[in-house]
C-alpha positions as CSV (number, residue, x, y, z in Angstrom):
1,M,159.4,63.1,107.6
2,L,159.0,59.7,105.9
3,K,161.2,58.2,108.8
4,N,158.9,59.6,111.4
5,L,155.8,58.3,109.5
6,S,157.2,54.7,109.2
7,M,158.2,54.7,112.9
8,A,154.6,55.6,113.8
9,L,153.0,53.1,111.4
10,D,154.6,50.0,112.8
11,F,152.8,46.7,113.0
12,Q,151.8,46.9,116.8
13,T,150.3,50.3,116.3
14,L,148.5,49.4,113.1
15,E,147.2,46.3,114.8
16,L,145.9,48.3,117.8
17,L,144.2,50.8,115.5
18,R,142.6,48.1,113.5
19,R,141.1,46.6,116.6
20,N,140.0,49.8,118.5
21,H,139.8,52.8,116.2
22,P,136.2,53.6,115.3
23,A,137.2,54.9,111.9
24,W,138.9,51.6,111.0
25,R,135.9,49.7,112.5
26,L,133.5,51.7,110.2
27,L,135.6,50.8,107.0
28,R,135.7,47.1,108.1
29,S,131.9,47.0,108.7
30,D,129.5,45.0,106.6
31,H,127.2,48.0,106.3
32,A,130.1,50.5,105.6
33,S,128.5,51.7,102.4
34,L,125.2,52.5,104.1
35,V,126.7,54.1,107.1
36,A,129.2,56.2,105.0
37,S,126.7,57.2,102.3
38,F,123.9,58.1,104.8
39,L,126.0,60.1,107.3
40,H,127.7,61.9,104.5
41,R,124.4,63.0,102.9
42,V,122.7,64.0,106.2
43,F,125.6,65.6,108.2
44,I,128.6,66.4,105.9
45,A,126.9,67.6,102.7
46,P,124.5,70.1,104.4
47,N,127.0,70.9,107.3
48,V,124.5,69.8,109.9
49,R,126.2,69.7,113.4
50,T,123.2,68.0,115.3
51,M,119.9,66.3,114.4
52,A,117.0,65.1,116.6
53,Q,116.4,61.5,116.7
54,A,113.0,61.7,115.1
55,D,114.3,63.5,112.1
56,L,117.4,61.3,111.7
57,A,115.3,58.2,112.0
58,E,112.8,59.3,109.5
59,A,115.6,60.1,107.0
60,L,117.2,56.7,107.6
61,E,113.9,54.8,107.2
62,D,113.6,56.5,103.7
63,E,117.1,55.4,102.7
64,L,116.4,51.8,104.0
65,F,113.1,51.6,102.1
66,A,114.9,52.6,98.9
67,L,117.7,50.1,99.5
68,R,115.2,47.2,100.2
69,E,113.3,47.9,97.0
70,R,116.6,47.3,95.1
71,H,118.3,44.6,97.1
72,G,115.5,42.9,98.9
73,A,113.9,43.1,102.3
74,E,116.3,40.8,104.0
75,S,119.3,43.0,103.0
76,F,118.6,45.4,105.9
77,P,116.2,43.8,108.4
78,R,116.3,46.1,111.4
79,S,114.4,49.3,112.0
80,A,116.1,52.7,111.6
81,A,116.0,53.4,115.4
82,A,117.9,50.1,116.0
83,Y,120.5,51.0,113.5
84,L,121.1,54.5,115.0
85,N,121.4,53.0,118.5
86,D,123.9,50.5,117.3
87,W,125.9,53.1,115.5
88,A,126.0,55.1,118.7
89,D,127.1,52.2,120.8
90,N,130.3,52.9,122.6
91,E,131.8,49.7,121.0
92,K,131.5,51.4,117.5
93,G,131.4,55.1,118.4
94,W,130.4,56.3,114.8
95,L,127.7,58.6,116.2
96,R,127.3,60.5,119.5
97,K,123.9,60.3,121.2
98,F,123.2,63.1,123.8
99,Y,120.4,65.1,125.3
100,P,120.7,68.8,124.7
101,A,120.0,71.2,127.5
102,G,116.3,71.8,127.9
103,S,115.2,69.0,125.7
104,D,114.1,65.4,126.6
105,E,114.5,64.1,122.9
106,P,118.0,62.5,122.1
107,H,120.0,64.2,119.4
108,F,122.9,62.7,117.3
109,D,126.1,64.1,116.1
110,L,129.1,62.7,114.1
111,T,132.2,61.7,116.0
112,P,135.6,63.0,114.8
113,A,136.7,59.5,113.9
114,T,133.6,59.0,111.6
115,E,134.4,62.4,109.8
116,K,137.9,61.2,109.2
117,A,136.8,58.1,107.7
118,L,134.5,59.9,105.4
119,A,137.1,62.3,104.4
120,W,139.4,59.5,103.6
121,L,136.7,57.8,101.4
122,A,136.0,61.0,99.7
123,S,139.7,61.3,98.7
124,L,139.6,57.9,96.9
125,T,137.3,59.1,94.2
126,E,139.1,60.1,91.0
127,R,139.4,63.8,90.5
128,A,139.0,65.4,87.0
129,F,141.5,68.0,88.0
130,V,144.5,67.8,90.3
131,G,146.2,71.0,90.9
132,T,149.8,71.2,92.1
133,E,150.9,74.9,91.5
134,S,148.7,76.3,94.2
135,R,150.0,73.8,96.7
136,L,153.7,74.6,95.8
137,L,153.0,78.3,96.2
138,T,151.3,77.7,99.5
139,L,154.4,75.9,100.7
140,F,156.7,78.6,99.6
141,E,154.4,81.2,101.4
142,L,154.4,79.2,104.5
143,L,158.2,78.8,104.5
144,R,158.6,82.5,103.9
145,Q,156.3,83.3,106.8
146,M,158.2,81.0,109.2
147,S,161.5,82.4,108.0
148,E,160.6,86.0,108.4
149,G,158.6,85.4,111.6
150,S,161.7,83.9,113.4
151,Q,164.2,86.3,112.0
152,T,165.8,88.4,114.8
153,D,168.2,90.4,112.8
154,P,166.6,93.8,112.1
155,E,168.7,94.4,109.0
156,A,167.7,91.2,107.5
157,R,164.0,91.9,108.1
158,I,164.4,95.4,106.6
159,A,166.2,94.0,103.5
160,E,163.4,91.5,102.9
161,L,160.7,94.2,103.3
162,H,162.7,96.5,100.8
163,K,162.9,93.5,98.3
164,R,159.1,92.9,98.6
165,R,158.5,96.7,98.1
166,A,160.6,96.7,94.9
167,E,158.7,93.8,93.6
168,I,155.2,95.6,94.4
169,D,156.6,98.8,92.8
170,G,157.6,96.7,89.7
171,E,154.0,95.3,89.4
172,I,152.5,98.8,89.8
173,A,154.7,100.1,87.0
174,C,153.6,97.2,84.7
175,I,150.0,97.9,85.4
176,L,150.6,101.7,84.6
177,D,152.2,100.7,81.3
178,G,149.2,98.6,80.3
179,D,150.6,95.1,81.1
180,I,148.1,93.6,83.5
181,P,149.1,90.0,84.4
182,L,146.0,87.8,84.8
183,L,145.6,84.2,86.0
184,D,144.5,81.8,83.3
185,D,141.7,79.4,83.6
186,T,144.0,76.5,84.8
187,A,145.6,78.6,87.5
188,L,142.1,79.8,88.8
189,K,140.8,76.2,88.9
190,D,143.9,75.1,90.6
191,R,143.6,77.6,93.3
192,F,139.9,77.1,93.7
193,Q,140.4,73.3,94.3
194,Q,143.0,74.2,97.0
195,F,140.4,76.4,98.6
196,L,137.7,73.9,98.6
197,Q,140.0,71.3,100.2
198,L,141.1,73.6,103.0
199,A,137.6,74.8,103.6
200,R,136.3,71.1,104.1
201,E,139.2,70.3,106.3
202,L,138.5,73.4,108.4
203,L,134.9,72.1,109.1
204,T,136.4,68.8,109.9
205,D,138.9,70.1,112.5
206,F,136.1,71.9,114.4
207,R,134.4,68.5,115.5
208,E,137.9,67.3,116.9
209,V,138.3,70.6,118.8
210,E,134.8,70.4,120.1
211,H,135.4,66.6,121.0
212,N,138.4,67.7,123.1
213,F,136.5,70.3,125.1
214,R,133.6,67.9,125.5
215,T,135.9,65.2,126.9
216,L,137.3,67.8,129.4
217,D,133.7,68.7,130.4
218,R,132.9,64.9,131.0
219,R,136.0,64.5,133.2
220,V,135.0,67.6,135.2
221,R,131.5,66.2,135.9
222,E,133.0,62.8,137.0
223,R,135.5,64.6,139.4
224,I,132.8,66.8,140.8
225,A,130.6,63.7,141.4
226,L,133.4,61.8,143.2
227,W,135.2,64.7,144.9
228,E,135.6,64.6,148.7
229,G,138.2,67.3,149.3
230,S,138.1,71.1,149.3
231,K,136.6,73.0,146.6
232,G,139.8,75.1,146.3
233,A,141.8,72.0,145.3
234,L,139.2,70.8,142.9
235,L,139.0,74.3,141.2
236,E,142.8,74.5,141.0
237,D,142.9,71.0,139.4
238,I,140.1,71.7,136.9
239,M,141.1,75.1,135.9
240,G,144.7,74.0,135.4
241,E,143.6,71.4,133.0
242,R,141.3,73.8,131.1
243,D,144.2,76.3,130.9
244,A,146.4,73.5,129.6
245,I,144.0,72.9,126.7
246,A,143.4,76.6,126.0
247,D,147.1,77.4,126.0
248,S,148.0,74.3,123.8
249,D,148.9,74.9,120.2
250,Q,145.3,73.6,119.2
251,G,143.7,76.0,121.7
252,K,145.8,79.1,120.7
253,S,145.1,78.4,117.0
254,F,141.3,78.1,117.6
255,R,141.3,81.3,119.6
256,A,143.3,83.2,117.0
257,F,140.8,81.8,114.2
258,W,137.7,82.8,116.2
259,D,139.1,86.4,116.9
260,F,139.8,86.7,113.2
261,L,136.5,85.4,111.9
262,M,134.3,87.4,114.5
263,S,135.5,90.7,113.0
264,Q,132.7,92.3,111.1
265,R,135.2,93.8,108.6
266,R,136.7,90.3,107.8
267,Q,133.1,88.8,107.3
268,E,132.3,91.5,104.9
269,E,135.7,91.0,103.1
270,L,135.1,87.2,102.9
271,S,131.6,87.7,101.5
272,R,132.9,90.1,98.9
273,L,135.8,87.8,97.8
274,L,133.6,84.8,97.6
275,G,131.0,86.5,95.5
276,Q,133.8,87.9,93.1
277,V,135.4,84.5,92.7
278,L,132.4,82.4,92.3
279,D,131.2,84.6,89.5
280,L,134.4,84.1,87.4
281,A,133.5,82.2,84.3
282,P,136.2,79.4,84.8
283,I,134.9,78.8,88.3
284,A,131.3,78.9,87.4
285,E,132.0,76.2,84.8
286,T,132.9,73.8,87.6
287,R,129.4,74.2,89.1
288,P,130.5,74.8,92.8
289,E,128.0,74.1,95.5
290,P,125.7,77.1,96.3
291,R,126.7,76.8,100.0
292,L,130.1,78.0,99.2
293,R,128.9,81.5,99.1
294,R,128.2,81.2,102.8
295,V,130.9,78.9,103.9
296,H,132.3,81.5,106.4
297,Y,128.9,81.4,108.1
298,D,129.3,77.6,108.3
299,W,132.6,78.1,110.1
300,L,130.9,80.5,112.5
301,E,128.1,78.0,113.3
302,A,130.7,75.3,113.9
303,G,132.7,77.6,116.0
304,E,129.6,78.5,118.2
305,H,129.1,74.8,119.0
306,T,132.6,74.7,120.4
307,Q,132.2,77.9,122.4
308,R,128.9,76.5,123.8
309,T,130.8,73.4,125.0
310,V,133.3,75.6,126.8
311,A,130.2,77.6,128.2
312,R,128.8,74.4,129.7
313,L,132.1,73.7,131.4
314,S,131.9,77.2,133.1
315,Q,128.2,76.5,134.1
316,Q,129.2,73.1,135.7
317,L,131.8,74.9,137.8
318,R,129.3,77.7,138.8
319,R,126.8,75.1,139.8
320,F,129.3,73.2,141.9
321,L,130.3,76.5,143.7
322,D,126.8,77.2,144.5
323,D,126.1,73.7,145.8
324,Q,129.3,73.8,148.0
325,A,128.2,77.2,149.4
326,W,124.7,76.0,150.2
327,L,126.2,72.9,152.0
328,E,128.6,75.0,154.0
329,N,126.0,77.4,155.0
330,R,123.7,74.6,156.1
331,R,126.6,73.2,158.2
332,I,127.2,76.5,160.0
333,M,123.4,76.8,160.8
334,D,123.5,73.3,162.1
335,I,126.5,74.0,164.4
336,L,124.7,77.4,165.7
337,H,121.6,75.6,166.4
338,G,123.5,72.8,168.4
339,I,125.1,75.5,170.5
340,E,121.9,77.2,171.2
341,S,120.1,73.9,172.3
342,R,123.0,73.0,174.7
343,A,123.0,76.6,176.1
344,L,119.3,76.3,176.8
345,A,119.7,72.9,178.4
346,L,122.5,74.3,180.7
347,R,120.2,77.2,181.7
348,D,117.6,75.0,183.2
349,A,120.0,72.5,184.9
350,P,123.5,74.2,185.2
351,P,126.2,71.6,186.2
352,P,128.4,72.3,189.3
353,G,131.7,74.2,188.9
354,E,132.8,75.9,185.7
355,V,131.1,74.9,182.4
356,M,133.6,76.2,179.9
357,E,136.7,78.6,179.8
358,L,137.6,80.8,176.8
359,A,141.1,82.0,176.8
360,E,141.7,85.4,175.2
361,N,144.1,85.1,172.3
362,A,145.3,88.7,172.6
363,P,145.6,91.4,175.3
364,T,143.0,94.1,175.5
365,I,144.4,97.6,175.4
366,D,142.2,100.6,176.1
367,L,143.7,104.0,175.5
368,P,142.2,107.1,177.1
369,L,141.9,109.0,173.8
370,E,140.1,106.0,172.1
371,R,137.0,106.3,174.3
372,P,134.2,107.7,172.5
373,L,132.2,110.8,173.5
374,Y,129.0,110.4,175.4
375,S,126.0,110.2,173.5
376,A,122.4,109.9,174.8
377,P,120.8,106.6,174.1
378,V,117.7,106.5,171.8
379,K,114.7,104.9,173.6
380,P,112.8,102.7,171.2
381,L,109.1,103.0,171.2
382,I,107.5,99.5,171.4
383,A,103.8,99.3,170.8
384,D,101.9,96.8,173.1
385,V,100.3,94.8,170.2
386,E,100.1,91.0,170.4
387,L,101.7,89.2,167.4
388,E,99.5,86.8,165.4
389,S,100.6,84.3,163.0
390,G,99.2,84.2,159.6
391,A,99.7,83.0,156.0
392,A,100.2,85.2,152.9
393,E,98.4,84.2,149.6
394,V,100.7,85.1,146.7
395,D,99.9,84.3,143.2
396,T,103.1,82.5,141.8
397,A,101.6,82.1,138.2
398,A,103.6,85.3,137.2
399,L,106.9,83.5,137.9
400,Y,106.2,81.0,135.2
401,A,104.8,83.3,132.5
402,Q,108.0,84.9,131.6
403,V,108.8,85.4,127.8
404,V,112.3,84.9,126.6
405,V,113.1,86.0,123.1
406,D,116.4,84.7,121.5
407,R,118.0,87.7,119.9
408,A,120.8,85.6,118.2
409,E,118.1,83.4,116.4
410,L,116.3,86.4,115.1
411,L,119.6,87.8,113.8
412,R,120.4,84.5,112.2
413,H,117.0,84.5,110.4
414,L,117.9,88.0,109.2
415,R,121.4,87.0,107.9
416,Q,120.2,83.9,106.1
417,A,117.5,86.0,104.3
418,L,120.1,88.6,103.1
419,Q,122.3,85.7,101.8
420,E,119.7,85.0,99.2
421,R,118.6,88.6,98.4
422,P,120.3,91.9,98.5
423,Q,117.4,93.5,100.6
424,I,114.4,92.3,102.4
425,S,111.7,93.9,104.5
426,L,110.8,93.3,108.0
427,A,107.4,92.0,107.0
428,E,108.8,89.5,104.7
429,V,111.3,88.2,107.3
430,I,108.3,87.7,109.8
431,Q,106.4,86.1,106.9
432,R,109.2,83.4,106.7
433,H,109.6,83.1,110.4
434,P,106.2,84.0,112.1
435,L,106.2,85.6,115.6
436,R,106.1,83.2,118.3
437,H,106.2,85.5,121.2
438,G,104.1,88.2,119.8
439,L,104.9,91.9,120.5
440,A,108.2,91.1,122.5
441,E,109.7,89.5,119.5
442,L,108.5,92.3,117.3
443,L,110.3,94.8,119.5
444,I,113.5,92.8,119.3
445,Y,113.3,92.9,115.5
446,L,112.8,96.8,115.7
447,Q,116.0,97.0,117.8
448,L,117.8,94.9,115.3
449,A,116.7,97.3,112.6
450,G,118.2,100.3,114.7
451,D,121.5,98.4,115.1
452,W,121.8,97.0,111.5
453,P,124.3,99.2,109.6
454,Q,122.2,99.6,106.5
455,T,118.4,100.0,107.1
456,A,115.9,102.0,105.1
457,V,112.5,103.3,106.3
458,D,109.8,103.9,103.6
459,E,107.2,106.3,105.3
460,D,105.0,106.2,102.2
461,H,104.2,102.4,102.5
462,Q,103.1,100.6,105.6
463,D,103.1,96.8,106.4
464,L,100.6,95.0,108.4
465,I,102.1,92.5,110.8
466,E,99.7,89.9,112.5
467,W,100.3,87.3,115.2
468,P,98.0,85.0,117.2
469,T,97.7,85.0,121.0
470,D,97.3,82.2,123.4
471,D,93.4,82.8,123.6
472,G,93.1,82.5,119.8
473,T,92.7,86.1,118.9
474,I,94.8,87.8,116.2
475,R,96.8,90.9,117.1
476,R,97.8,93.4,114.4
477,A,100.5,96.2,114.2
478,R,100.8,98.5,111.3
479,L,104.4,100.0,110.8
480,P,106.2,102.0,108.1
481,R,108.0,99.6,105.8
482,I,111.4,98.8,107.3
483,V,114.0,97.4,104.6
484,F,117.2,95.7,105.6
485,L,120.0,96.0,103.0
486,R,122.9,93.5,102.6
487,M,126.1,94.8,103.9
488,S,128.5,95.3,100.9
């Protein structure tokens, strides 16, 4: 491994990285301390994936104001918006500036290179406790899984399983005899530090996976804009590249992770284990971040960003197919109109001789038994009514008055509330997040109450729920108290 590392880090490679890699440019920047500290505080620490330009500029203005008070106004002379646009420039590449679907306000997100630089800077700080036992055990466990997973001899696999069963039986016997082995405080802290490191690295990897799919989406848009061949050839080219990414080691690993984490049973198990570990006295002494109790929800949120990037790729292909179908249909109609206009011109002034010959491409065979039986024709009744042209007046305002309620957003509000409390009523959830779509949004909450695994209805108490309408009036609904319970 050391030989491969030295071959990769030769002079030419390092010189190329020093000149072109955004992470290296960030570390060499004159304002590296400002960029790294601000982006870590705003994006990494709270695990924020994207932020609007107005909110990010306001946070940076506060940061610059505090720095100018300590170091002088000339230390950072530019405005927050100018700094953000400079950091998002293609030459630097520390931030990604984009416009989300349905929004005309620019948003910002970290690039994978910036997150790598921040992770490396965080590794430079001195750690009070450096654990090695948990890493060694992890290495042994990985080697054991690879060895057993690649073993084709059934007898060897069975012998290894018998050995593990004997070890488990020995542990059960010791516990029954009253000898319960426990991890000491040092071992608990060692394994907890290993868990923290892997949890942070997992969130970092999500941005790189999302960046790969976003790069594919950008290439697809460029090919569609410049494509002049058939749509079948383009789809084959694009889907082949998408399948190559999905079937790569990174794509397979992400799909397996997503399937594992989307299991309701796994989420409940993770919540239970996190609660038990964080309540241990040695772990509580280290004062872990409160967000660790919902770190698996942070993984889910980061994974949803990646999934939405893949969904945008599918939407782009769907839009391309619709546009191509419309163009082809228009071309067919133009050809038909051309034939009709030429036929009408020939009717009024037919040329001498034959106009056109059509050769049959197959012989016509009529068998006696294939002739249909005689059926009397139906004479249509045509009323002698003169047709008149007119214009229909249709109110199209109803097409723009549609109300769409985001069920996923309401479910996220409910889950966030239950992370802080073991139970909460529907009225309290609505008090935190007032109704924006009135009765339609309230009905979605009632559907969630019906689908939620643990819900209680108190008929003895009633809650009053209010929401304003567009004309300024207040609507009220009185319901029995509905209580959501945290899934244990």
